[in-house]
C-alpha positions as CSV (number, residue, x, y, z in Angstrom):
1,X,68.2,-44.8,-12.4
2,X,69.6,-44.6,-15.6
3,X,66.3,-42.7,-17.0
4,X,67.1,-39.9,-14.5
5,X,70.5,-40.1,-15.0
6,X,70.0,-39.7,-19.0
7,X,67.5,-36.9,-18.8
8,X,70.0,-35.1,-16.4
9,X,73.2,-35.5,-18.8
10,X,70.7,-34.3,-21.8
11,X,69.4,-31.4,-20.2
12,X,73.1,-30.1,-19.2
13,X,74.1,-30.8,-23.7
14,X,76.1,-33.9,-22.4
15,X,75.4,-36.0,-25.5
16,X,79.0,-37.4,-25.9
17,X,79.0,-38.3,-22.1
18,X,75.2,-40.0,-22.9
19,X,76.7,-41.9,-25.9
20,X,79.7,-43.5,-23.9
21,X,77.5,-44.3,-20.8
22,X,74.8,-46.5,-22.3
23,X,77.6,-48.5,-24.5
24,X,78.5,-49.8,-21.1
25,X,74.7,-50.0,-20.0
26,X,72.6,-51.0,-23.1
27,X,70.8,-53.9,-21.6
28,X,67.1,-53.6,-21.0
29,X,66.8,-49.8,-21.4
30,X,63.2,-48.3,-20.9
31,X,61.9,-46.2,-23.7
32,X,62.5,-43.0,-22.4
33,X,66.1,-44.2,-22.2
34,X,66.2,-45.1,-25.8
35,X,64.7,-41.6,-26.7
36,X,67.6,-39.8,-24.7
37,X,70.3,-42.1,-26.3
38,X,68.4,-41.4,-29.8
39,X,68.4,-37.5,-29.0
40,X,71.9,-37.4,-27.9
41,X,72.9,-39.3,-31.2
42,X,70.8,-36.6,-33.1
43,X,72.3,-33.6,-31.2
44,X,75.9,-35.0,-32.3
45,X,75.0,-35.9,-35.8
46,X,74.9,-39.3,-36.0
47,X,71.7,-39.7,-38.0
48,X,71.6,-43.4,-38.4
49,X,72.1,-44.1,-35.0
50,X,69.9,-41.4,-33.7
51,X,66.6,-43.3,-36.1
52,X,67.9,-46.8,-34.6
53,X,67.5,-45.7,-30.8
54,X,64.2,-43.7,-31.4
55,X,62.9,-46.6,-33.6
56,X,63.4,-49.0,-30.4
57,X,61.9,-46.5,-28.0
58,X,58.9,-46.0,-30.3
59,X,58.5,-49.8,-30.3
60,X,58.5,-49.7,-26.5
61,X,56.3,-47.1,-26.0
62,X,54.1,-46.7,-29.3
63,X,52.3,-43.6,-26.8
64,X,55.2,-41.4,-26.2
65,X,55.1,-38.5,-29.0
66,X,58.6,-37.7,-28.1
67,X,60.4,-40.2,-30.1
68,X,57.9,-39.6,-32.8
69,X,58.7,-36.0,-33.0
70,X,62.2,-36.5,-33.1
71,X,62.5,-38.9,-35.7
72,X,60.2,-36.7,-37.7
73,X,63.1,-33.7,-37.2
74,X,66.0,-36.3,-38.1
75,X,64.2,-37.8,-41.4
76,X,63.6,-34.1,-42.4
77,X,67.0,-33.0,-41.7
78,X,67.9,-36.0,-44.0
79,X,65.8,-34.7,-46.7
80,X,63.3,-37.7,-46.1
81,X,60.3,-35.1,-46.2
82,X,57.6,-38.0,-46.8
83,X,58.5,-40.3,-43.7
84,X,59.1,-37.0,-41.8
85,X,55.4,-36.2,-42.7
86,X,54.4,-39.5,-41.6
87,X,56.0,-39.6,-38.5
88,X,54.7,-36.2,-37.4
89,X,50.8,-37.1,-38.7
90,X,51.8,-40.0,-36.1
91,X,52.8,-37.9,-33.2
92,X,49.5,-35.6,-34.2
93,X,47.4,-38.4,-34.0
94,X,48.8,-39.3,-30.0
95,X,48.2,-35.3,-29.4
96,X,47.0,-32.7,-31.6
97,X,47.2,-29.9,-29.2
98,X,51.0,-29.6,-29.4
99,X,51.6,-26.5,-32.0
100,X,55.1,-27.9,-32.9
101,X,54.3,-31.1,-34.4
102,X,52.0,-28.9,-37.0
103,X,54.5,-26.3,-37.6
104,X,56.9,-29.1,-38.4
105,X,54.5,-31.0,-40.6
106,X,54.1,-27.7,-42.5
107,X,57.7,-27.3,-43.0
108,X,58.0,-31.0,-44.6
109,X,55.5,-30.2,-46.6
110,X,56.9,-27.1,-47.7
111,X,59.7,-28.5,-48.3
112,X,57.7,-31.0,-50.4
113,X,55.9,-27.8,-52.6
114,X,53.0,-28.8,-50.9
115,X,51.5,-25.3,-50.3
116,X,48.0,-26.0,-49.6
117,X,48.9,-28.8,-47.0
118,X,51.7,-26.9,-45.6
119,X,49.3,-23.5,-45.2
120,X,46.5,-25.8,-43.3
121,X,49.7,-27.3,-40.8
122,X,50.8,-23.8,-40.3
123,X,47.4,-22.7,-39.7
124,X,46.6,-25.3,-37.2
125,X,49.5,-24.5,-35.3
126,X,49.1,-21.1,-35.2
127,X,45.5,-21.6,-33.9
128,X,47.2,-23.5,-30.6
129,X,49.1,-22.3,-27.5
130,X,52.8,-21.8,-27.2
131,X,52.7,-21.6,-31.3
132,X,56.5,-20.6,-32.5
133,X,57.0,-17.9,-34.5
134,X,58.2,-19.4,-37.5
135,X,54.3,-21.1,-38.8
136,X,53.3,-17.1,-38.9
137,X,55.8,-16.1,-41.1
138,X,55.5,-19.3,-43.4
139,X,51.8,-19.0,-44.0
140,X,53.1,-15.4,-45.4
141,X,56.0,-17.2,-47.1
142,X,53.3,-19.8,-48.9
143,X,51.2,-17.1,-50.0
144,X,54.0,-15.0,-51.5
145,X,55.6,-18.1,-53.4
146,X,51.6,-18.9,-54.8
147,X,51.8,-15.0,-56.3
148,X,48.7,-14.4,-53.5
149,X,50.3,-11.1,-52.7
150,X,47.3,-9.7,-51.0
151,X,47.1,-12.8,-48.9
152,X,50.8,-12.9,-48.0
153,X,50.7,-8.9,-46.7
154,X,47.6,-9.4,-44.9
155,X,49.7,-12.7,-43.3
156,X,53.1,-10.5,-42.6
157,X,50.7,-8.2,-40.7
158,X,49.4,-11.2,-38.9
159,X,53.3,-12.7,-38.2
160,X,53.9,-8.8,-37.1
161,X,51.3,-8.8,-34.4
162,X,52.0,-12.3,-33.2
163,X,55.4,-12.5,-33.0
164,X,58.0,-11.4,-30.3
165,X,60.0,-8.1,-31.6
166,X,63.3,-9.5,-30.9
167,X,63.3,-11.6,-33.6
168,X,64.6,-12.0,-37.1
169,X,61.1,-13.2,-37.8
170,X,59.6,-9.5,-36.6
171,X,62.3,-8.3,-39.0
172,X,61.5,-10.0,-41.9
173,X,57.7,-9.7,-41.4
174,X,58.6,-5.4,-41.5
175,X,61.2,-5.7,-44.5
176,X,58.3,-8.0,-46.5
177,X,55.1,-5.6,-45.3
178,X,57.3,-2.4,-46.4
179,X,57.8,-4.6,-49.9
180,X,54.4,-5.8,-50.2
181,X,52.9,-2.4,-49.7
182,X,55.5,-0.4,-52.0
183,X,54.4,-2.9,-54.7
184,X,50.4,-2.2,-54.2
185,X,51.4,1.8,-54.1
186,X,50.7,2.4,-50.7
187,X,54.0,4.5,-50.3
188,X,52.5,5.7,-46.9
189,X,52.5,2.4,-45.2
190,X,55.5,1.4,-46.5
191,X,57.6,4.1,-45.1
192,X,56.3,3.3,-41.9
193,X,57.1,-0.4,-42.1
194,X,60.9,0.4,-43.4
195,X,61.2,3.3,-40.4
196,X,60.4,1.1,-37.5
197,X,63.2,-1.4,-39.4
198,X,65.4,1.4,-38.9
199,X,64.8,1.8,-35.5
200,X,65.7,-1.7,-34.7
């Protein structure tokens, strides 16, 4: 079956093979097949063709969140943040339990400098299962941008306790805890954070 073949190629990262394959088999493709083709174009940085096939996939199956989400990601990479917000909101309407949809909505709002909306989206992401690390860090970043240092510090502590120690986000949280604690004159806490940072 075409869809299964495309999924196998997609899972293997063989995106140019998908593009070559579909050129010869472009008639009557299922919504999922169109999604895999759109994803292949996205992965090969052909945004125009990615959007074209993702849109066709959405038209065939308006209830599948994957093409909507990837369409939003594509628009965001293109700097079309309002369009990406619209896609992520539609994906959330279909499945509000998916943390990455809220996280990506937060990123688009952040890009638009709509910080209150970004905070709401990131907070929603962190309240759901399988939340990626980024929203925890971004909540702190938003508070920092708003010059709300106490809230930023609390958010960095929250990020530190919720994200993997093996990530750059953890290092970033530690560094900022040290920075914000020293700005408050809490040198013992700052030193503690910087000492942990040096051990990584």
